[in-house]
C-alpha positions as CSV (number, residue, x, y, z in Angstrom):
1,M,-123.2,162.8,-127.1
2,H,-124.8,160.2,-125.4
3,K,-125.9,159.4,-121.7
4,D,-124.4,156.7,-119.4
5,A,-125.6,154.4,-117.0
6,R,-126.0,156.9,-114.1
7,G,-127.7,160.0,-116.9
8,L,-124.1,161.7,-117.3
9,T,-123.4,162.7,-120.8
10,V,-120.5,161.6,-122.5
11,T,-118.7,162.6,-125.7
12,A,-118.5,159.1,-127.8
13,A,-119.2,157.3,-130.9
14,S,-122.3,155.3,-130.3
15,A,-124.6,154.1,-127.3
16,E,-122.4,151.0,-127.8
17,A,-119.6,152.8,-126.6
18,V,-120.6,154.4,-123.8
19,A,-122.0,151.0,-122.7
20,A,-118.7,149.8,-123.3
21,Y,-117.3,152.6,-121.5
22,D,-119.9,152.2,-118.6
23,R,-118.3,148.7,-118.0
24,V,-115.3,150.3,-117.6
25,I,-116.4,152.6,-114.8
26,D,-118.2,149.6,-113.4
27,G,-114.6,147.5,-113.1
28,Y,-112.9,150.5,-111.1
29,V,-115.4,150.9,-108.8
30,S,-116.0,147.0,-107.8
31,Y,-112.3,146.1,-108.3
32,A,-112.4,144.0,-111.6
33,A,-109.2,142.3,-112.6
34,D,-110.6,142.3,-116.2
35,I,-109.8,146.7,-116.7
36,P,-107.6,145.5,-119.9
37,A,-110.0,143.7,-121.4
38,R,-112.6,146.4,-120.8
39,M,-110.5,149.4,-121.9
40,A,-109.7,147.2,-124.8
41,A,-113.5,146.5,-126.1
42,L,-114.4,150.3,-126.0
43,T,-110.7,151.3,-127.6
44,A,-112.5,148.5,-130.4
45,L,-115.9,150.8,-130.2
46,D,-114.5,154.0,-129.9
47,P,-110.6,155.1,-129.9
48,E,-111.1,159.1,-130.3
49,C,-113.5,158.7,-126.8
50,P,-111.7,161.5,-124.6
51,M,-112.9,159.6,-121.3
52,L,-110.7,156.5,-122.6
53,H,-107.7,158.7,-122.7
54,C,-108.5,160.3,-119.9
55,L,-109.2,156.7,-118.3
56,K,-105.7,155.3,-119.6
57,G,-104.0,158.2,-117.8
58,Y,-105.7,157.5,-114.8
59,F,-105.1,154.1,-114.1
60,S,-101.5,154.7,-115.1
61,M,-101.8,156.9,-112.3
62,L,-103.3,154.9,-109.9
63,G,-100.3,152.1,-109.8
64,F,-98.5,154.3,-108.0
65,K,-95.5,153.8,-110.3
66,Q,-92.6,155.8,-112.1
67,A,-92.3,153.7,-115.1
68,L,-96.3,154.6,-115.4
69,M,-95.4,158.1,-115.4
70,P,-94.8,158.9,-118.7
71,A,-97.4,157.2,-120.4
72,A,-99.8,158.8,-117.8
73,R,-98.5,162.3,-119.2
74,Q,-98.9,161.3,-122.7
75,A,-102.6,160.3,-121.9
76,A,-103.0,163.7,-120.5
77,V,-101.9,165.5,-123.4
78,D,-104.1,162.9,-125.9
79,T,-107.5,163.4,-123.5
80,W,-107.1,167.1,-124.1
81,Q,-106.5,167.1,-128.1
82,K,-109.6,164.7,-127.7
83,V,-111.9,166.5,-125.6
84,V,-112.0,169.3,-127.4
85,A,-115.5,169.4,-128.9
86,G,-116.7,167.8,-125.3
87,T,-118.3,168.9,-122.5
88,P,-117.5,170.9,-119.7
89,R,-117.3,168.1,-117.2
90,E,-115.1,166.2,-119.3
91,H,-113.0,169.2,-119.9
92,S,-112.4,169.0,-116.1
93,H,-111.6,165.6,-116.2
94,A,-109.0,166.4,-118.5
95,A,-107.4,169.1,-116.3
96,A,-107.7,166.8,-113.5
97,L,-105.3,164.3,-115.1
98,D,-103.0,167.1,-116.5
99,A,-102.4,167.9,-112.5
100,W,-102.5,164.8,-111.0
101,A,-100.2,163.6,-113.8
102,N,-97.9,166.7,-113.2
103,G,-97.3,166.5,-109.3
104,S,-100.4,168.8,-108.4
105,P,-102.7,166.2,-107.0
106,D,-104.3,168.5,-104.6
107,R,-105.3,170.4,-107.9
108,A,-106.5,167.1,-109.3
109,V,-108.7,166.7,-106.1
110,E,-110.1,170.3,-106.4
111,I,-110.8,169.8,-110.0
112,W,-112.6,166.5,-109.1
113,D,-114.6,168.0,-105.7
114,Q,-116.0,170.9,-108.4
115,I,-117.0,168.1,-110.6
116,I,-119.0,166.1,-107.9
117,G,-120.4,169.4,-106.9
118,N,-122.0,169.8,-110.3
119,H,-122.5,166.3,-110.9
120,P,-122.9,164.1,-107.9
121,H,-123.4,160.9,-109.8
122,D,-120.1,161.0,-111.2
123,I,-118.8,158.4,-109.3
124,L,-115.2,158.5,-111.2
125,A,-114.3,161.6,-109.9
126,F,-115.6,160.5,-106.7
127,R,-113.8,157.7,-106.3
128,L,-110.4,159.2,-107.4
129,A,-111.0,161.9,-104.6
130,H,-111.4,159.0,-102.0
131,F,-107.7,157.2,-103.7
132,V,-106.1,160.3,-103.5
133,N,-107.1,161.7,-100.3
134,F,-106.9,158.4,-98.9
135,W,-103.0,157.9,-99.8
136,F,-102.4,161.6,-98.8
137,G,-103.6,160.8,-94.6
138,R,-107.0,163.2,-95.2
139,P,-109.9,160.5,-93.8
140,E,-111.7,164.0,-92.9
141,A,-111.5,165.0,-96.9
142,M,-113.1,161.4,-97.4
143,L,-115.7,161.8,-95.0
144,A,-116.9,165.3,-96.1
145,S,-117.0,164.3,-99.7
146,V,-119.2,161.0,-98.6
147,L,-121.1,163.0,-96.9
148,A,-122.1,165.8,-99.2
149,V,-122.8,163.4,-102.3
150,E,-124.5,160.6,-100.4
151,K,-127.9,163.0,-100.3
152,H,-127.7,162.6,-104.0
153,W,-128.1,159.2,-104.4
154,S,-130.8,157.2,-103.6
155,D,-130.2,153.2,-102.7
156,A,-132.5,152.2,-105.7
157,E,-130.2,154.2,-108.0
158,Y,-127.0,152.4,-110.5
159,G,-124.1,152.3,-108.0
160,Y,-125.4,153.1,-105.1
161,N,-123.1,150.3,-103.4
162,A,-119.8,152.3,-104.5
163,I,-121.2,155.2,-102.0
164,L,-121.9,152.5,-99.1
165,G,-118.5,151.4,-99.3
166,C,-116.4,154.7,-99.0
167,R,-119.4,156.0,-96.3
168,A,-118.4,152.8,-94.4
169,F,-114.4,153.2,-95.0
170,A,-114.6,157.1,-94.6
171,H,-116.5,156.5,-91.1
172,E,-114.0,154.1,-90.0
173,E,-110.7,155.8,-90.8
174,C,-112.5,159.2,-88.8
175,G,-113.3,156.3,-86.3
176,Y,-116.8,156.1,-86.5
177,Y,-117.2,152.4,-86.1
178,T,-121.0,152.1,-85.9
179,E,-121.6,154.0,-88.9
180,A,-119.1,152.0,-90.5
181,E,-120.3,149.2,-90.0
182,A,-123.5,149.8,-90.6
183,A,-122.9,150.8,-94.1
184,G,-120.2,148.1,-94.6
185,R,-122.9,145.8,-94.0
186,E,-125.6,146.8,-96.0
187,A,-123.4,147.1,-99.0
188,I,-122.4,143.3,-98.1
189,R,-125.8,142.5,-98.2
190,R,-126.8,144.2,-101.5
191,D,-124.0,142.7,-103.0
192,P,-121.5,140.4,-101.5
193,A,-119.0,140.5,-103.9
194,D,-118.3,144.3,-102.7
195,L,-114.5,144.2,-101.8
196,W,-114.3,147.8,-100.8
197,S,-117.4,147.4,-98.3
198,A,-115.8,143.9,-97.2
199,H,-112.3,145.7,-96.2
200,A,-113.7,148.4,-94.7
201,V,-115.7,145.9,-91.8
202,A,-112.7,144.7,-91.8
203,H,-110.5,147.7,-90.5
204,V,-113.7,148.3,-87.9
205,M,-112.6,144.6,-86.3
206,E,-109.2,145.3,-86.4
207,M,-109.8,147.9,-84.5
208,Q,-111.9,147.2,-82.0
209,G,-109.7,143.9,-81.7
210,R,-112.7,141.3,-82.9
211,R,-110.4,138.8,-84.1
212,G,-112.5,135.9,-84.4
213,E,-115.1,137.7,-86.1
214,G,-112.5,139.1,-88.7
215,I,-111.5,135.8,-89.7
216,A,-114.9,134.4,-89.9
217,W,-115.5,137.9,-91.7
218,V,-113.1,137.3,-94.3
219,E,-113.3,134.0,-95.0
220,G,-117.2,133.7,-95.1
221,L,-117.1,136.4,-98.0
222,Q,-114.0,135.1,-100.1
223,S,-115.9,132.5,-102.8
224,N,-117.7,136.0,-104.1
225,W,-113.5,137.1,-105.0
226,D,-113.8,135.4,-108.2
227,G,-112.2,138.0,-110.9
228,K,-111.3,140.6,-108.7
229,N,-107.8,142.5,-108.1
230,N,-105.2,143.2,-105.6
231,L,-107.4,144.6,-103.1
232,K,-108.3,140.5,-102.3
233,H,-104.7,140.4,-101.4
234,H,-105.2,142.8,-99.0
235,L,-108.3,141.0,-97.4
236,W,-106.3,138.6,-97.1
237,W,-103.5,139.9,-95.1
238,H,-106.2,141.4,-93.2
239,Q,-107.2,137.7,-92.2
240,A,-103.7,137.2,-91.7
241,M,-103.5,140.0,-88.8
242,F,-106.6,138.3,-86.9
243,H,-104.7,135.5,-87.0
244,L,-101.1,137.7,-85.7
245,E,-103.0,138.8,-82.9
246,R,-104.1,135.4,-81.6
247,G,-100.7,133.6,-82.0
248,D,-101.3,131.7,-84.5
249,F,-98.2,132.5,-86.8
250,A,-98.3,129.5,-89.0
251,R,-100.9,130.5,-90.1
252,V,-100.3,133.9,-90.8
253,L,-97.4,132.0,-92.4
254,G,-99.7,130.0,-94.7
255,L,-101.8,132.9,-96.1
256,Y,-98.7,134.3,-97.1
257,D,-97.5,131.9,-99.5
258,T,-101.1,130.9,-100.6
259,G,-102.8,134.5,-100.7
260,Y,-101.5,137.6,-99.7
261,R,-98.0,137.2,-101.6
262,N,-98.9,134.2,-103.9
263,Q,-96.4,133.6,-106.2
264,D,-98.6,131.3,-108.5
265,S,-101.4,134.4,-108.6
266,P,-101.5,135.5,-112.2
267,L,-102.3,138.8,-110.2
268,T,-99.0,138.3,-108.7
269,Q,-96.9,137.7,-111.4
270,A,-98.7,140.5,-113.5
271,Q,-97.5,143.1,-111.4
272,P,-95.5,141.6,-108.5
273,D,-94.1,144.6,-107.1
274,L,-97.9,146.6,-106.7
275,Y,-97.6,149.1,-103.8
276,I,-100.5,147.1,-101.7
277,D,-98.7,143.8,-102.6
278,V,-95.3,145.4,-100.9
279,Q,-96.9,147.0,-98.1
280,N,-99.0,143.7,-97.4
281,A,-96.2,141.3,-97.6
282,A,-93.0,143.7,-95.8
283,S,-95.0,145.0,-93.0
284,M,-96.1,141.6,-92.1
285,L,-93.0,140.0,-92.6
286,F,-91.7,143.1,-90.2
287,R,-94.4,142.1,-87.2
288,L,-93.7,138.5,-87.7
289,G,-89.6,139.0,-87.2
290,R,-90.4,140.8,-84.4
291,H,-91.7,137.2,-82.9
292,G,-88.4,135.4,-83.6
293,V,-90.8,133.5,-86.6
294,D,-88.3,131.6,-89.1
295,L,-89.1,133.7,-92.3
296,G,-87.0,131.3,-94.7
297,D,-86.0,133.6,-97.7
298,R,-89.6,135.7,-98.0
299,W,-87.8,138.5,-97.7
300,T,-85.2,138.0,-100.9
301,E,-88.0,138.4,-103.2
302,L,-89.3,141.5,-101.9
303,A,-85.3,143.1,-101.4
304,D,-84.9,142.1,-105.1
305,K,-88.0,144.2,-106.3
306,A,-87.0,147.4,-104.0
307,E,-83.7,147.2,-106.0
308,E,-85.5,147.7,-109.2
309,R,-87.3,150.5,-107.6
310,V,-84.7,152.8,-106.0
311,G,-85.1,156.4,-107.3
312,D,-88.8,155.8,-107.5
313,C,-90.9,158.2,-105.4
314,V,-93.9,158.4,-106.2
315,S,-95.7,156.2,-103.1
316,A,-94.4,158.2,-100.2
317,F,-96.1,155.3,-97.5
318,T,-94.3,152.4,-99.5
319,L,-90.7,153.5,-99.8
320,P,-90.6,152.3,-95.6
321,H,-91.7,149.0,-96.8
322,W,-89.3,148.8,-99.7
323,M,-86.5,149.7,-97.4
324,M,-87.6,146.9,-94.4
325,A,-86.5,144.1,-97.1
326,L,-83.5,145.8,-97.7
327,A,-82.4,145.8,-94.3
328,A,-83.7,142.7,-93.8
329,T,-81.1,141.0,-95.9
330,G,-78.4,143.4,-95.6
331,R,-78.1,145.4,-99.1
332,D,-76.9,148.4,-97.5
333,G,-75.4,149.8,-100.6
334,A,-79.2,149.5,-101.7
335,A,-80.6,151.2,-99.0
336,Q,-78.0,153.9,-99.0
337,R,-79.0,154.4,-102.9
338,M,-82.2,154.2,-102.1
339,L,-82.1,157.0,-99.7
340,D,-80.0,159.4,-102.2
341,G,-82.9,159.0,-104.4
342,M,-85.2,159.7,-102.1
343,R,-83.3,162.7,-101.2
344,E,-82.8,163.8,-105.0
345,Y,-86.5,163.4,-105.3
346,G,-87.2,165.7,-102.1
347,A,-85.1,168.1,-103.3
348,A,-86.3,168.5,-107.1
349,E,-90.4,167.6,-106.7
350,A,-92.2,171.1,-105.4
351,G,-95.4,169.5,-105.3
352,I,-96.8,167.9,-102.0
353,N,-95.4,164.5,-102.8
354,G,-91.9,166.0,-102.5
355,R,-92.7,167.6,-99.5
356,L,-93.8,164.3,-98.0
357,V,-90.8,162.0,-99.1
358,R,-88.5,164.8,-97.8
359,S,-89.8,165.9,-94.8
360,L,-91.6,162.3,-93.4
361,A,-90.7,159.6,-95.5
362,L,-87.2,160.5,-95.5
363,P,-86.8,160.4,-91.8
364,V,-88.8,157.3,-91.1
365,T,-86.9,155.4,-93.8
366,E,-83.6,156.1,-92.8
367,A,-84.9,154.9,-89.4
368,V,-86.3,151.7,-90.7
369,F,-82.5,151.2,-92.1
370,A,-81.3,152.1,-88.8
371,H,-83.6,149.5,-86.8
372,G,-82.1,146.9,-89.6
373,Q,-78.3,147.7,-88.9
374,R,-78.9,147.5,-85.2
375,R,-78.4,151.1,-84.7
376,Y,-81.4,151.0,-82.3
377,A,-81.2,154.5,-80.7
378,D,-80.7,156.1,-84.2
379,A,-84.0,154.9,-85.6
380,V,-85.6,156.4,-82.7
381,A,-83.7,159.6,-82.8
382,A,-84.7,159.7,-87.0
383,M,-88.3,159.1,-85.8
384,R,-89.0,160.6,-83.1
385,P,-89.5,164.4,-84.5
386,V,-91.9,162.8,-87.2
387,I,-94.0,160.4,-85.4
388,G,-96.7,162.8,-85.0
389,E,-97.4,163.4,-88.4
390,M,-96.9,160.1,-90.1
391,Y,-100.4,159.9,-91.0
392,R,-99.6,162.7,-93.6
393,L,-97.8,159.6,-95.6
394,G,-101.1,158.1,-96.2
395,G,-102.6,154.3,-95.3
396,S,-104.7,153.5,-92.3
397,H,-104.6,153.4,-89.0
398,A,-103.8,149.3,-89.4
399,Q,-101.4,150.3,-92.1
400,Q,-99.4,152.4,-90.2
401,D,-99.6,150.6,-87.2
402,V,-96.4,148.7,-88.5
403,L,-94.3,151.8,-88.2
404,E,-95.4,152.8,-84.8
405,Q,-93.8,149.3,-84.3
406,V,-90.5,150.1,-85.7
407,F,-90.0,153.4,-83.2
408,L,-91.2,150.9,-80.2
409,D,-88.9,148.0,-81.5
410,S,-85.6,150.3,-81.6
411,A,-86.7,152.0,-78.3
412,L,-86.9,149.2,-76.5
413,K,-83.9,147.8,-77.8
414,A,-81.9,150.7,-77.5
415,G,-83.1,150.9,-73.4
416,L,-84.9,154.0,-74.1
417,D,-87.6,154.3,-71.6
418,A,-89.3,157.4,-72.2
419,D,-89.5,156.8,-75.8
420,V,-91.1,153.3,-75.2
421,Q,-93.6,155.2,-72.8
422,L,-94.0,157.9,-75.6
423,L,-95.5,155.0,-78.2
424,I,-97.1,153.4,-75.7
425,E,-98.9,156.6,-74.8
426,R,-99.6,157.2,-78.2
427,V,-101.1,154.1,-79.2
428,S,-103.4,153.9,-75.7
429,G,-104.7,157.2,-77.0
430,R,-105.6,156.8,-80.4
431,H,-106.7,153.0,-80.6
432,P,-109.4,152.1,-78.9
433,V,-107.7,148.2,-78.4
434,P,-105.5,148.6,-75.3
435,P,-102.0,147.9,-75.9
436,E,-101.8,144.8,-73.5
437,R,-104.4,143.0,-75.8
438,R,-102.5,143.7,-79.0
439,V,-99.6,141.1,-79.6
440,G,-96.9,143.7,-81.1
441,Y,-97.5,146.0,-77.7
442,R,-97.7,143.4,-75.1
443,H,-94.2,143.3,-74.4
444,G,-93.9,147.1,-74.3
């Protein structure tokens, strides 16, 4: 038994192995791109470390990809075998991975919450709960977790920036923009390379319509992002969103081609269908298409990837984004297969993700398909009953906005004035920036 950098007991062969474990955790919370190399170093020092196997499973799950699920489940089995002589906290991590990998993310969050209740410096459990709560549309749970944990930390403690970053984003998603920006800026003052905190402040500026500040914020920090993972693509997407609101569509396309969908990027080549990259790309192309921008063949590579992922429903929020690519390229057969796969998954999967796919992702994705086929009234009819619950699919307010634009564009083109008014009133009530100041809503 050895102590890690945060004072937690870790079952490991040596202090050197624990130091390697700390490097993996640090890489995870700081969005480092070299996690595989850090994991290889830990494996070389201690292939029997229980938390090594648990991390293998966690990282597989974080990919939100059906093809990675067998590896995650095998890692859960391996972790149980290795953790026999481990600590109760490590046993709890094994149970959380087992639950998550076998379709019970709710149970995994409960276990992580128990872990951080007993060990508030377990930054791994804290960040995983933050992640899962976000992707199941639970900002209030994200905020409750931060408020419960932060009182046990001081600003002098190792890893405190990760707490600040989560404090910033949880407050932003709950609409507490002053608190969010203060926490995010303090984190950046301490570490200018902190992507999650930079991201949280970008969200505040997006929600408050501070486009010039947002552009300067992202541009001023990006020199610190060497060695970071795909989250930096998402920050370039935020930069493009600010330019979109200013009507600078050429700059948006430039950022698409050289930043968040850059095919020359080693990160993009390594995992070109990573859920966040797909969401960035599809949502922006859909927005640009509404404004008549010539997109060339940019939809094609996304549609090719979408066809490869038919039947993969692990990330409910990504599904309508895949459909945007299929609909935009007229691949009706693949689109129908995708919808059939969603129905099959929703019927077979009893857990929360199955319910979300069945009750929310399916009608929203049907609406996206109908919109692409110019069946605009059908799109509105499919989406109207669930528009108030779409937040449960996860994603931020800024990300959810594209789904609302699908509804608005469909209602406008179908001449459904009452539904146009419904959507405008909806966004007026929950978005601080009035519709007339937002490029996607002005003509609504």
